[in-house]
C-alpha positions in Angstrom: 21.1 4.6 0.0 18.0 4.2 2.1 15.0 6.0 0.6 12.4 5.4 3.2 11.2 3.1 6.0 9.8 0.1 4.2 8.4 -1.7 7.2 8.6 -2.0 11.0 8.1 -5.4 12.7 6.6 -6.0 16.1 6.7 -9.5 17.6 3.6 -10.8 19.3 2.8 -14.1 21.0 -0.8 -14.3 19.7 -1.6 -12.6 16.4 -5.4 -13.1 16.9 -5.2 -11.1 20.2 -2.9 -8.4 18.8 -4.8 -7.6 15.6 -7.9 -6.0 17.2 -5.7 -3.9 19.5 -3.7 -2.5 16.6 -6.8 -2.1 14.5 -8.2 0.1 17.3 -4.9 2.0 17.8 -4.5 2.7 14.0 -8.3 3.0 13.3 -8.0 0.8 10.3 -8.3 -2.9 9.4 -5.5 -5.2 8.6 -4.4 -4.8 5.0 -2.9 -8.3 4.5 -2.2 -11.5 6.4 0.5 -13.9 5.3 2.4 -16.9 6.4 6.1 -17.1 5.6 6.9 -20.7 6.2 10.6 -20.3 5.5 10.9 -17.8 8.4 8.5 -19.7 10.6 6.0 -16.9 11.1 2.5 -15.6 10.4 2.0 -11.9 10.0 -0.6 -9.2 9.7 0.2 -5.9 7.9 -1.1 -2.3 8.2 -0.2 0.3 5.5 0.6 3.6 7.1 1.2 6.1 4.3 3.4 3.8 2.4 5.2 2.3 5.4 4.1 -1.1 6.5 3.6 -1.9 10.2 3.9 -5.7 10.5 2.8 -7.8 13.4 4.8 -11.1 13.5 3.9 -14.3 15.4 6.5 -17.0 15.3 5.2 -20.5 14.5 8.4 -22.5 15.3 10.8 -22.2 18.1 13.9 -22.7 15.9 13.7 -19.3 14.2 15.3 -15.9 14.7 11.9 -14.2 15.5 11.1 -16.9 18.0 14.4 -16.7 19.8 14.1 -12.9 19.9 10.7 -13.1 21.3 11.9 -15.6 24.0 14.8 -13.4 24.9 13.2 -9.9 24.7 9.5 -10.4 24.9 6.8 -8.8 22.7 7.3 -5.5 21.0 9.6 -3.9 18.5 11.7 -6.4 16.5 13.2 -4.8 13.4 13.4 -1.8 11.1 13.5 -2.4 7.3 14.8 0.4 5.1 13.7 0.7 1.5 16.6 0.7 -1.0 16.9 0.7 -4.8 19.2 -2.3 -5.1 20.2 -5.0 -2.5 23.3 -5.7 -4.6 24.4 -2.1 -4.7 24.0 -1.8 -1.0 26.0 -5.0 -0.4 28.8 -3.6 -2.7 28.7 -0.2 -0.9 28.9 -1.6 2.6 30.9 -4.8 2.0 29.9 -8.4 2.7 31.1 -8.2 6.3 28.1 -6.0 7.0 25.6 -8.6 5.8 24.0 -11.4 7.8 23.5 -14.3 5.4 22.4 -14.1 1.8 19.5 -12.0 0.5 16.1 -13.8 0.9 12.5 -13.7 -0.2 10.2 -12.0 2.2 6.4 -11.8 2.2 4.6 -11.1 -1.0 7.2 -9.8 -3.4 9.7 -8.3 -0.9 13.4 -9.1 -1.2 15.3 -8.7 2.0 18.9 -8.4 3.1 19.6 -8.5 6.8 22.5 -6.6 8.3 24.9 -7.9 10.9 23.6 -6.8 14.3 27.2 -6.6 15.5 27.7 -3.7 13.1 24.4 -2.0 14.0 24.9 -1.8 17.8 22.5 -4.7 18.3 19.7 -3.3 16.2 17.9 -5.6 13.8 18.1 -3.7 10.6 17.5 -4.9 7.0 17.2 -3.5 3.5 14.2 -4.3 1.4 13.0 -3.8 -2.2 9.7 -4.9 -3.8 9.6 -6.6 -7.1 
């Protein structure tokens, strides 16, 4: 069961240009910056009342975020829902709802992507921390 929105990702071509814009919109500084080499991205996060807003810049062309950016341009990329257990959600939905194995996200996030064919094309994932 989804408990909350864990994070929302927006793709940007240039993180250094996007950060000041979002800092102004949100009236707060970036809370964290990370590189996730396995996903080929760098990111900047803002904490909005327990929900993360994440700006994502691809660093390699051979990644899902880079291909999405190339096809759709900058803007909304994905919605991540907080759950209590990735395994329980996989059992509840069934393996045919999942897109690949669970993976390590930034910091201590554990992520399970859902199959976009099942979600009407929406990039949705489950996330837990710890």
